[in-house]
N, C-alpha and C positions, 0 to 999 in steps of 0.2 A: 775701636771699630765703630763706625757711624752707619746708622740706617736711614736712607732717604726715601720719602714717599711722595709721589705725585699722581693724584687722581683727578686733575682739573678738567680732564676732557676724556673722550673715549679712547684716547691713547694713553693708557696707564704705564707708569714705569717705577721701578723700585731699584734700588742700588745698595750695596755695601762698600764702604770706602775706609782707607785709614789715612788721616790727616788730610782729608778732602780728595784723595786719589782713590779712584773706583777701582775695585779689583773683582766684583761680581755684579752683574746687573740683569735685569729682565725687562723688557718692553713688549707689550702686547695690545691688540685690540679689545678693550673691555666691553665696547658698547655701553650698555647702561647697568652692567652686572657687577658694579664695584662692591656692592654689599656682600656677595656670595664669593667674589673671586680674589679680593685684596688679601685676607689673612692666609687662605692656602697658598697664595703665591709668595708672600713672605716667608712662610715655612719652607717652601720649595727653594727659595734663594737661600736660606740659611743652610739647607741640605746640600746644595750643589757647592756651597763655599766651605763645607766643613765646619760650620760655626753654629752657634745658638744665639738666642736672644740675649743670654747672660754675658755674652761678650760684647754688647752693645754699649757704649760710652756716651753717645749723644743720638738724638733724634732729629732729623730734618724733615721738613714737609712744605710742600707748595700749598699756598693759602688762597689761590685764585687770582682773578675772577675765572668763573668757569661754569661747569654743570653743578647744579645745586645739590644733588644727590651724591655725585662723585666726591665733590669737596666735603661735604659733611661726612662721609664715610672716612676719607683720607685723613683729615684733620682730627676727628674724633679718635680714631685709631692711633694716630702718633701721640696724642695727648695722653691716652690711656697707657701706651707703652712707656712713655717718658715718666709717667707718675709711677707705674708699677715697678720700673727699674731704678727710679731715682736718678735719671740722668738729666741734663739740660735738653731744651728743645729750642730750635731756630726755624721760624717760618719765613719763607721767601715768595714774593708774588709770582705769579705765573708769567706775567708780561716781562718782568724784569729777567726772568730765567730765559726767556726767548731773546731778549736783547743782549744780554751779557757776553755770548760768543763773539759779538761783533764790536766789542768795546774798542778796538784799534781804529774803527772808522772816524774819520775827522770830520764829524758833523752830527746832526741829530739821528738817533736810531729810534725808530718808532716801531714798537712791537703791537701787533694787531691780530684778532681773531674775531670771527663772526659771533654775535651776541643774539641772534634772533630778531623778529620783528623788523627786519631791514636795518638793523643797527650793527655796529662793530664796537668791541672793547678795544681801547688803545692806551698807551702810555709811551712817554719819549724819555730818552736817556742820552747821557754823554759820557765819555771816557776821558781818563787821564786829568783828574782823578774820576772814578766812576760815580755817578750821580743821577738822581731822578730830576727831570726837568719839568715833565707834566705828569701829574698822577693819574692812576687808571680812571678813565671816564668812558661814556657812551656817545657815539656820533653816528650819523649816517655815513655810509661809505663814501658817497660822493663829496662829502666835506673834506675827507681825507685826500682825494685826488686833486684838490685845489692848493695843497702844501707846495710852496715854491722854493723853500730854503733847501740848503744841502742837507738831504734826508735820504735815508734808506728804510725800507719798510721790511720787518722780518716777522716770523711767527707762522701760525697755521692759515694758510690763504689758499682758497680754491680758485678755479679758473676765472669765475665771474668777478670776484674781489680783485684778482691780479689785472683783469681787463681794466678796471676802474683805476688802479694804482700804476699802470703802465710800467715803463722800464725800472721805475723805482722799487718795484716788487721783485727784482731778480734775485735778492737774497732770501725771499720769503718763501723758501719751499723746505719746511721742516716737519711735513706730515708724518714721516715715519721715524723721526728721531724723538726718543724720549728726553725728558726734562731732567730726569733723576741724576744724570752725570754732572750736569751744570749745577743743579742743586747742592750736590756733595760738595763741590768746590766753593761755590759762593757762600754757602752756610758756614762751612768750616772757617773761612776767612772772618766771618763775623763772630764765631765762636771764640777763635783765638784772640779777637779783640774784646772779649767779655761782653759781646753784644748778643745777649740771650734773651728769649721770651719768657713771660710768665704763663705757664701751661694753663693756669685757671682762666687767664685773661684772652688767650690767643684765640681768634676766631677767623673763619674764612671771609674773604672780600666777595661781597655781593654787590653788583652794581644796580641791581633792581630787585624788589621783592620776589621771593618764588612764586611760580606760577601755580599755586595751591589754593583752591577756593575753598569755601566752607563745606563741611561735611553734613550729608543729610541722612537722616534715619528713615529706612523703609517702613511702611505700614502706616 
């Protein structure tokens, strides 16, 4: 049994699967409460599936890019569980998870999400065979609107960004769909190929430094 964890955004999701096929999952609006909500949600998922952490044989985790705190909580929890249980761990990027369900598209699949400060995070992929074309990067939204090749945009896209992307954003409506189900499938394929991560080295993808300034001491 595999446990998948995605906390890259306010829409958190977790899943239990067998050989990449999900049999129990939870998706919820976490806002910015990943620190206090993730572990109780994992325990609830185990309970509703009639399973326990001792049944877990692999841990899969979304490594971003995304929210700084959410990613830190999700990746740290996944690494701790993999270490404690002695299981392999596989990390997969958020943008790849958004793009992968569209792998049959004959062209570039650009996964995108808002990244603050007027920027968007994006990466491009192609299928048959599945591969990354452009690694995760930051750009202005208007720059993406100028892409003219055969392309679809997918991911978490609001109305403002959809207006910039136009008809190319028709597939980009996944606001209420958790990524844990896709994570379970894609990470299992890598696990089956022996493509696993070193838990000690696995780290979240941050496209800019966290917005945390120096601490001051009152008095």
